[in-house]
C-alpha positions as CSV (number, residue, x, y, z in Angstrom):
1,M,167.8,-5.7,43.1
2,A,165.1,-6.5,46.1
3,S,164.0,-3.0,47.5
4,D,164.3,-2.8,51.1
5,K,161.1,-3.1,51.7
6,A,160.7,-6.5,50.2
7,L,164.0,-7.8,52.0
8,G,162.4,-6.4,55.1
9,A,159.1,-8.1,55.2
10,L,161.1,-11.8,53.9
11,L,163.6,-11.3,56.9
12,L,160.4,-11.1,58.9
13,I,158.4,-14.0,57.3
14,V,161.2,-16.2,57.6
15,S,162.0,-14.8,61.2
16,I,158.1,-15.4,62.3
17,I,158.5,-18.9,60.6
18,V,161.7,-20.0,62.5
19,I,160.0,-19.1,65.8
20,I,157.2,-21.3,65.0
21,V,158.9,-24.1,64.1
22,Y,161.8,-23.6,67.2
23,G,159.0,-23.3,69.7
24,W,156.7,-26.7,67.9
25,L,160.3,-28.5,68.2
26,V,161.0,-27.4,71.6
27,F,157.3,-28.0,73.6
28,A,155.7,-30.5,71.0
29,P,158.3,-32.3,69.1
30,P,157.1,-35.4,66.9
31,V,158.3,-38.8,68.8
32,K,161.6,-39.2,67.3
33,T,165.0,-39.9,68.7
34,V,167.8,-38.4,66.9
35,F,171.3,-39.7,67.9
36,G,170.0,-41.4,70.9
37,Q,168.3,-37.8,72.4
38,P,164.6,-36.8,71.9
39,L,164.0,-34.4,69.5
40,D,163.3,-31.8,71.8
41,I,166.6,-32.5,74.2
42,L,168.8,-32.1,70.9
43,V,167.3,-29.0,69.6
44,L,168.3,-27.3,73.4
45,K,171.3,-28.8,73.2
46,I,172.5,-27.1,70.0
47,T,170.8,-24.0,70.8
48,G,172.7,-24.1,74.4
49,F,175.9,-24.9,72.1
50,V,175.4,-22.7,69.5
51,A,174.9,-19.8,72.1
52,V,178.0,-21.0,74.3
53,A,180.1,-20.7,71.4
54,I,179.3,-17.3,70.0
55,V,179.9,-15.7,73.3
56,F,182.8,-17.3,73.8
57,G,184.3,-16.9,70.1
58,I,183.5,-13.3,70.7
59,L,185.7,-13.5,74.0
60,G,188.3,-15.2,72.2
61,W,188.4,-12.9,69.2
62,I,188.7,-9.6,71.7
63,G,191.4,-11.6,74.2
64,Y,193.5,-12.3,70.6
65,T,193.0,-8.5,69.6
66,L,194.2,-7.3,73.1
67,A,197.3,-9.4,73.0
68,T,198.5,-8.9,69.3
69,T,197.6,-4.8,69.7
70,P,200.6,-3.3,70.2
71,P,200.3,-0.7,73.2
72,P,200.0,3.3,71.7
73,K,202.8,5.9,72.4
74,P,202.6,7.5,75.3
75,I,201.6,10.9,75.2
76,E,204.6,13.0,76.1
77,E,206.2,11.1,73.0
78,I,203.2,12.6,71.1
79,E,203.7,15.6,72.3
80,K,207.4,16.0,71.8
81,E,206.1,15.1,67.9
82,I,203.9,17.8,67.7
83,E,206.0,20.4,69.0
84,E,209.3,19.4,66.7
85,E,206.4,19.6,63.5
86,L,205.4,23.3,65.2
87,K,208.9,24.4,65.0
88,K,209.5,23.2,61.7
89,L,206.5,25.0,60.4
90,E,207.7,27.9,61.9
91,K,210.6,28.3,60.5
92,E,209.4,27.0,57.3
93,M,207.3,30.1,57.2
94,S,210.5,32.6,58.7
95,E,212.4,31.7,55.4
96,E,210.0,31.7,53.0
97,G,209.7,35.2,54.1
98,G,206.1,34.7,55.4
99,A,204.5,36.7,58.1
100,P,206.9,36.1,61.6
101,A,205.6,33.2,63.9
102,E,204.5,34.2,67.0
103,K,206.2,32.6,70.2
104,K,205.0,31.8,73.5
């Protein structure tokens, strides 16, 4: 398995190469057209689309999660359940002959 340092160095090198190639494609592209578009414009369109798709994909995921997650129990209901459990424990302790339960 590759060490963390080797993996980090590989990520650094790949990142630098991608930045250089992206900069070259945007600011000094070869004179070519792809799908009838100049290459630099196509690269910018793809970049913009990917950025917008990621942002709205995350927003959609958040919306889906909010829409499908059931609401939490009210605090009063949780407090009631805790009180019932405490009463059960106090009853068990008194039945086992343990120390008498303290009452507030």
